[in-house]
C-alpha positions, 0 to 999 in steps of 0.5 A: 783907850789907846793900847800900846804894844811895847814889844812891837815898839821896842822892836821898831826902835831897835832893829833885829840886825843889831847884834846886841838887840835882845828882846824882852822875851829872850831876857825872860827866858834867859833869866829862867835858865840862869835861875834853874842852873844857878849861873853866876854872872862871871866869865865862864859861860860867856867863854862857852858861848863865844861871847867874851865881850859880855858877862855870863848873864848878858851872853846867855841873853844874846844866845837865847835871842839867837835861838828864838827863831828855832822855837815855835812861837805858837807854843805856850810859854812853858813849852817854849822854855822847855824847848830852849832848856833842851837846846841849852843842855844839848849844847852846854851839858859839859858847862852845866856839869862843871858848875854843879 
């Protein structure tokens, strides 16, 4: 039986030098942040992230993709999310306090 690694296939098709590339991992992690912090899909977060060409959810996905190299890929999914959440809060605590 042939096993296809879709994440590798996706990375092959969409090279990392494409600034709009967002991996499935980044999308999943960003969705967790969106849910945890109740982030609306308006322009507020995209302004904080300096990604005005996107709405907040897409801008967050792009930001998460840029942060992935800073997170140890050998960690569990929970630990990777915990590290990402800490990075997000450290950089955007004023935004979080503003929306809550």
